Structures are given as structure tokens and as C-alpha cells.
C-alpha positions as CSV (number, residue, x, y, z in Angstrom):
1,M,0.1,-0.1,0.0
2,S,1.3,3.4,-1.0
3,I,2.0,6.3,1.4
4,N,-0.8,8.3,-0.2
5,E,-3.2,5.3,0.3
6,R,-2.3,4.9,3.9
7,Q,-2.9,8.6,4.5
8,E,-6.4,8.3,2.8
9,E,-7.0,5.4,5.2
10,V,-6.1,7.6,8.1
11,I,-8.2,10.5,6.9
12,E,-11.2,8.2,6.5
13,E,-10.6,6.7,10.0
14,F,-10.6,10.4,11.5
15,S,-13.7,11.4,9.4
16,D,-15.7,9.0,11.4
17,F,-15.3,11.2,14.5
18,P,-16.2,15.0,13.9
19,D,-15.6,15.7,17.7
20,W,-12.3,16.3,18.7
21,M,-12.5,14.6,22.0
22,D,-13.2,11.3,20.1
23,R,-10.4,12.0,17.8
24,Y,-8.1,12.4,20.9
25,Q,-9.5,9.1,22.0
26,L,-8.8,7.6,18.6
27,L,-5.1,8.9,18.9
28,I,-4.9,7.3,22.3
29,D,-6.2,4.0,21.0
30,L,-3.9,3.9,18.1
31,G,-0.9,4.4,20.5
32,N,-2.1,1.7,22.7
33,E,-2.4,-0.6,19.9
34,Q,1.1,-0.2,18.8
35,G,3.4,-2.7,20.4
36,L,6.0,-1.5,23.0
37,L,9.3,-0.6,21.9
38,D,12.1,-3.0,23.0
39,E,13.9,-1.5,26.0
40,R,17.3,-1.8,24.1
41,Y,15.9,0.8,21.6
42,K,15.2,3.4,24.4
43,T,18.4,5.0,24.2
44,E,19.4,8.8,24.2
45,Q,20.4,8.3,20.7
46,N,16.9,7.3,19.6
47,L,15.2,10.1,21.7
48,I,13.7,12.7,19.3
49,E,14.9,16.2,20.2
50,G,12.2,19.2,20.2
51,C,9.5,17.0,21.8
52,Q,8.3,18.0,25.2
53,S,7.4,14.1,25.9
54,R,9.9,11.4,25.6
55,V,9.6,9.8,22.0
56,W,12.0,7.1,20.9
57,L,12.1,6.2,17.3
58,Q,14.0,3.3,16.0
59,A,14.7,2.8,12.3
60,D,15.9,-0.4,10.5
61,M,16.4,-1.0,6.7
62,V,14.9,-4.4,5.7
63,D,14.9,-5.4,2.1
64,G,15.4,-1.8,0.7
65,K,12.5,-0.4,3.0
66,I,12.8,1.5,6.2
67,V,10.9,-0.2,9.2
68,F,10.0,2.3,12.0
69,Q,9.3,1.3,15.6
70,A,8.3,3.9,18.1
71,E,7.0,4.8,21.6
72,S,6.3,7.6,23.8
73,D,5.6,8.2,27.6
74,A,2.5,10.5,26.7
75,L,-0.7,9.0,25.4
76,I,-1.6,11.5,22.7
77,V,2.0,11.9,21.5
78,K,2.2,7.9,21.4
79,G,-0.8,8.1,19.0
80,I,0.8,10.8,17.0
81,I,3.9,8.8,16.5
82,A,2.0,5.6,15.8
83,L,0.2,7.5,13.0
84,L,3.4,8.5,11.3
85,V,4.7,4.9,11.7
86,K,1.5,3.6,10.2
87,V,1.7,5.9,7.2
88,L,5.6,5.9,6.5
89,S,7.0,2.5,7.8
90,G,7.8,0.0,5.1
91,H,8.7,2.3,2.4
92,T,11.9,3.1,0.6
93,P,13.9,6.2,1.5
94,D,12.9,7.9,-1.8
95,E,9.3,7.3,-1.3
96,I,9.6,8.7,2.2
97,L,11.4,11.8,1.1
98,A,9.0,12.4,-1.7
99,S,6.0,12.2,0.3
100,E,3.8,15.2,1.1
101,L,2.2,14.3,4.5
102,Y,-1.2,16.0,3.8
103,F,-3.0,13.9,6.2
104,I,-1.9,16.0,9.1
105,D,-3.8,18.9,8.0
106,R,-6.7,17.1,6.5
107,I,-7.5,15.6,9.8
108,G,-7.0,18.8,11.7
109,L,-4.3,17.5,13.7
110,K,-2.0,20.5,13.8
111,E,-4.6,22.8,14.7
112,H,-5.8,20.8,17.7
113,L,-2.4,20.3,19.1
114,S,-0.7,22.5,21.6
115,P,2.2,24.6,20.3
116,T,4.6,22.3,22.1
117,R,2.9,19.2,20.7
118,S,2.8,20.8,17.2
119,N,6.5,21.5,17.5
120,G,7.0,17.8,18.6
121,L,5.0,16.5,15.6
122,L,7.3,18.6,13.3
123,A,10.4,17.1,15.1
124,M,9.0,13.6,14.6
125,V,8.6,14.2,10.8
126,K,11.9,15.8,10.6
127,Q,13.7,12.7,12.4
128,I,11.9,10.2,10.1
129,R,13.1,12.2,7.1
130,M,16.6,12.3,8.6
131,Y,16.6,8.6,8.9
132,A,15.3,8.2,5.2
133,L,18.2,10.7,4.0
134,A,20.7,8.8,6.0
135,F,19.6,5.3,4.6
136,K,19.5,6.7,1.2
137,A,23.0,8.1,1.5
138,K,24.5,4.8,2.9
139,A,22.8,2.7,0.0
140,S,24.6,5.0,-2.5
141,I,28.2,4.3,-1.2
């Protein structure tokens, strides 16, 4: 499934809940459905800078595609990173770098986050793109 197809899936899922309290609950549920990150990946190196909460992101290259795993100690933030992982994990570095993450605006996520959480969301996206750049550079050596 392409990144855009996954984004459309997320948009559709969130459109079932017009009320933002329900959408927050959906985010929390998505975060809770995501498996726990192995303790060995909860390192300083995997912590995303710029997030008020602690967010760990592990990226591995498997058969030319990046597989992300993540966890946060905050419920809503855990849901946000789970959404990003759902949309972007399992794609090539080029696909990730070329993607426009329009689902964030379409579900109204940015405007319903506090400024610190919004900054954290941007930091998460930036870190995912940095991993994609690093894996792309490594592959071309």
C-alpha cells in the first residue's frame, strides 16, 4: 500500500469522528494498539529532540525499505507517532523523502495540538526524514 493510500485510510478513519474529544481518544487507542518498543531501543540516541514528551524512534532498513518502531511516554504523543509509523513504515527512503504528509492537515491534527505538541510533531517528521536521508546516502556508497 502506498504512502498516499495509507494517508487516505487515516483521513477516512478520523472522518468517522467529527468531535475532537473522540479524535483524541482514537489517537490514544492507536498509540495503545502499537506494540511496546524493545527496551534496548530506548536510548538517548533514539530520543527525538524537540519533543516535550519522551519519544523514541528506531529505524531499520529491511529489504530496501525502512521499518520504524516508536514509543512515547505520553498517550496522545504515542498516538501521533503511531500514525506517522503507520503511514511511513515499510517504504523506501525515496518514497518517504518524496511524500507530502497532507493527512496531518486534513484530519485537523496540527490545529488541535498545543504549540509544544505541534513542535514535537514537526520534530518527529523531521527525524523520520533524516533517517530516510541517512539510509539513502548509505545505500549510494
